[in-house]
N, C-alpha and C positions, 0 to 999 in steps of 0.2 A: 123288271117292274120298278116302280118308284118306291122309295122308302118314305116313312112318315115325315121326315124332316125335309124332303125335297119338293113338297107341294108348294105351288105358287099361290100367293095371296091374290085375291081378286077384290075389286071394289075400291073403297076409300083407303088412303094411306094409313095403315095401322090404327084404324078406328078414329082418326081425326076428321073433323069436317073439312070439306073441300073436294077438289077434283081427284079422280083416281090417279094414283101414282105421283101426286104433287109432293114436294118436300114438306116436312112437318111445319116449318116456320111459315111457309106460304099457304099451306092448306088450313092452318088454324085461323085464318081470317083476320090478320093484323090490320089495323087501320093506320093510315099515314096522312096526317094533315086533314083529317076529316073524311078521307077517301079510303076505300079498302085497298090494301096493297095487293094488287093483282099482278099477273105475269106481264101484262102490258106496261104497268108502271115500272116494274123492275127492268124490262127491256128498254124503256125510254131512258131510265137512269143510266143503264149500261151504255147506251148509244151516246148520251151526253158526256159520260166519262171518257169514252174513246175519242170523241171529237175534241174534248178539252186537252187530252194528252197529246193528240196530233198537233193541235194549235200551239200548245206550249213548247213542244219539242222542235217544231218546224224551223224557227230562226237559227237555232244552234246547229241543227242537222244540215240546213242549207249552207251555212257558213263553212262547216266542216267539209261538205262535199265540194264546194267551190274552191277551197284551198287545196283539197286533194287533187282536183282536176288541174289546177294551175301547177302544182308540184309535179304531177305526172307528165304534163306537157313540157315542163322544164327538164325533167329527167330524160324524156324521149329526144329532145333536141340536143342536149349536151351529152347524151349517152353516159350519164353519171347515175348509177343505180345503187345508191346508198340507202339502207333501210332507215337510218335515223333521219335522213333528209325528208323522207315521206312522213315520218311519225311526229317529229317535233313541231312542224308548222301547224299540223292539224290540232294538236293539243293546245298550242298557243291560241289558235282561232276559237276553239271551244271556250277557253277561259275568257277571251275577249268578248265572245258572244254572251256568256253569262254576265259579264260586267255591263254590257250594253243593254241587254234585254232582261236582266234578272228582276228588276223592279216590276216590269210589265208582267213577266211570268208569274211572279208571286201574287200580283193583284188578280190575275185570271184564276189561279188556283184557289185563292181565298174566297173569291166570289162564288166559284163552283161549290166549295165546301159549305159556305154559308147558305146557298140555295138548297143544297142537299139536306143539311141539318135542319133547316126551317121546314122542309117538307116532311121530315121524319119526326117532327115534334109531336105528332098525335099517336105515335106508336106506344102502346102500353108497356 
């Protein structure tokens, strides 16, 4: 049988208003920019955050992959398989990528943070 401590709670999450099983901060009905902070709003924010991360990381990632491909082609044609030969050019490419795209990356991240914080202005 079940002991007294093993019974599952049913209904609302620990007496807070909201949907059954919802986390406390979501179930308590916070408002965000005049709107209620719903799971749809949180999912939209998470989606926008993921797209922003992919957008910001793409140039440096593509540069690193391109240099890695060129180095591997060079190593295959010359049969020179030195580990540092594969590592150092990729690191240099990443630093060059940050120098070239750093300002744009920062602008995109600051714009995302500004939009997010502006939307959260109504949270009590």
